C-alpha positions in Angstrom: 57.8 154.7 174.8 61.4 154.9 176.2 63.5 155.3 179.3 66.8 154.2 178.3 68.0 157.6 178.3 67.9 160.3 180.6 64.9 161.2 178.6 61.8 160.0 179.8 59.7 159.7 176.5 56.0 159.0 175.2 54.3 159.5 172.2 50.9 158.0 170.2 50.9 157.6 166.7 48.1 156.8 164.7 49.9 154.6 162.0 50.5 157.9 159.7 51.8 160.6 162.0 52.5 160.7 165.8 49.0 162.5 167.0 50.6 163.8 170.4 53.8 163.3 172.6 55.6 164.3 175.6 59.4 164.1 176.5 61.2 165.1 179.9 65.1 164.9 180.5 65.5 163.5 184.2 67.7 160.8 184.2 66.9 159.7 188.2 63.0 159.9 188.0 62.1 157.4 185.1 59.7 155.7 187.4 58.2 159.2 188.6 57.8 161.2 185.3 56.7 157.7 183.0 52.8 157.0 184.0 52.2 161.0 184.2 53.4 161.6 180.9 51.0 158.9 179.3 48.3 160.5 181.0 49.3 163.8 179.2 50.0 162.4 175.8 46.5 160.8 176.0 44.7 163.7 177.0 46.4 165.8 174.7 45.4 163.3 171.7 41.7 163.0 173.3 41.5 159.1 173.6 41.5 157.3 176.5 44.4 154.1 177.1 41.8 151.1 176.0 42.5 153.1 172.2 45.6 151.7 172.2 46.4 148.8 170.2 49.9 148.4 170.2 52.8 149.0 172.2 56.3 150.2 171.0 59.3 150.6 173.8 62.6 150.5 173.4 64.8 147.9 174.6 68.4 150.4 175.1 70.9 150.0 175.3 70.8 151.6 178.6 71.2 151.8 182.6 69.3 148.8 184.3 67.2 150.7 186.3 65.5 153.6 184.2 65.7 151.1 181.4 63.2 148.5 183.1 60.9 151.3 183.9 59.8 151.3 180.4 59.6 148.0 179.2 57.9 146.8 182.7 55.4 149.5 181.9 55.4 148.7 178.3 54.5 145.1 179.0 52.0 145.8 181.8 49.9 147.6 179.5 50.4 145.3 176.5 49.2 142.4 178.7 46.1 144.8 180.9 45.0 146.0 176.8 45.6 142.0 175.1 47.8 144.1 172.5 51.0 142.9 170.9 54.5 145.1 172.7 57.2 145.0 170.6 60.7 146.3 171.2 63.3 148.5 169.0 66.9 149.4 169.6 67.0 153.2 170.9 70.2 154.1 169.0 68.0 153.1 165.8 65.2 155.4 166.9 68.0 158.4 167.5 69.2 157.6 164.2 66.0 157.4 162.6 65.3 161.0 164.1 68.5 162.7 163.1 67.7 161.6 159.6 64.2 163.2 159.6 66.4 166.4 160.5 68.4 166.1 157.1 71.4 164.1 158.6 72.2 161.8 155.7 74.7 158.9 156.6 77.2 157.5 156.9 77.2 158.5 160.8 77.0 157.2 164.3 74.9 157.2 167.2 76.4 157.3 171.0 74.4 158.0 173.8 75.7 158.3 177.8 76.8 154.6 179.5 78.1 156.2 182.0 81.3 155.3 183.9 83.0 157.2 181.3 81.6 155.2 178.3 79.0 155.4 175.4 76.8 153.2 173.8 77.4 153.4 170.5 76.6 151.8 166.8 77.4 152.3 163.3 74.5 153.8 160.8 74.7 153.7 156.7 72.2 155.5 156.9 69.2 157.0 159.0 67.1 153.1 158.8 70.5 151.0 158.5 72.5 150.1 161.4 75.8 148.6 160.4 76.6 145.8 162.9 75.2 145.5 167.0 75.4 148.4 169.2 78.4 147.7 171.9 79.9 150.1 174.9 82.9 151.5 175.0 85.7 154.6 176.4 85.5 157.4 174.0 88.8 157.4 173.4 88.8 153.4 172.3 86.2 154.0 169.4 87.4 157.5 168.6 89.5 156.6 165.2 87.0 153.7 164.4 84.9 157.1 163.8 87.3 159.6 163.0 85.5 161.6 160.4 81.5 160.9 161.0 79.2 163.0 162.4 78.1 161.6 165.6 74.7 162.1 166.6 73.3 161.9 170.3 74.2 162.9 174.0 77.4 160.9 173.8 79.0 162.6 171.3 78.1 165.9 173.5 80.2 164.7 176.2 83.4 163.8 174.6 84.2 166.4 172.2 88.1 165.5 172.0 86.6 162.3 170.7 83.4 163.3 168.9 84.7 166.7 167.0 81.5 166.1 164.5 78.4 165.9 167.2 74.8 166.3 166.3 71.3 166.6 167.2 69.2 165.0 168.6 70.8 164.5 172.0 68.3 162.5 173.5 65.6 159.5 171.7 62.2 160.5 171.3 59.4 158.3 171.5 57.7 160.2 168.3 61.0 158.8 166.4 60.7 155.1 167.7 56.8 155.3 166.7 57.6 156.4 163.3 60.1 154.1 162.7 58.1 151.4 164.2 54.9 152.1 162.2 57.2 152.0 159.3 58.9 148.7 159.4 55.5 147.0 160.5 53.8 148.5 157.7 56.7 146.9 155.4 56.1 143.5 157.1 59.3 143.3 159.4 59.6 142.0 162.6 59.9 144.0 165.5 62.6 142.8 168.2 61.0 141.0 171.8 60.6 143.5 174.5 63.3 142.0 176.2 66.7 144.9 177.9 69.7 145.4 175.9 71.8 146.1 178.9 75.3 145.6 176.8 77.0 145.1 180.8 76.4 143.6 184.3 74.4 145.5 186.9 76.3 148.0 189.6 75.0 145.1 192.1 76.2 142.2 192.4 77.0 139.5 194.7 80.2 139.2 196.3 83.2 136.8 195.0 83.7 134.0 197.6 80.1 134.6 199.3 79.2 132.5 201.8 75.8 131.6 203.1 75.1 131.8 207.0 72.1 129.9 208.3 71.3 129.0 211.9 71.5 125.1 212.7 
């Protein structure tokens, strides 16, 4: 599952292929949409939750609130079912999906970070990220990414900076699951299911804040 972008996306994978998936784009309703999506996917596959043997969740980068919905839900399922939970960079899932659609590297991935910024990373190919994800204003990285296709909603939003925008715009849990299954089968370790924010939350304690308590 992934809620790091406006897409609320869930998929069920049997180790070889995706057997059911669901995806809705709504940046304000992650909490409302995620569990019904899980129910739909399980029903479509004809299985119950106790058949799940592992959970993969996108760790972002993404905005604080939406990202937490997926991470907390994944951790809750993993604890209730006594199964492992694995983290995967959301940008890696988008890159992998682009590769499944036929895009060959090098290229970049950019998602909407709001505040007129994008979360982004550069890829040598669909499976190989070069460097850590970052958050920047599109104009500040346009020269560095000049000539490269850029996958994701961030590219679509800023065509002046990223003229060669490519799909998919949003991450799909099916791509995350397939990439995770591939890496696990190869004996690779996945990420801890911890949020990748890249910047501080909007809500912060004001500077010079004084605590006033009654005597």
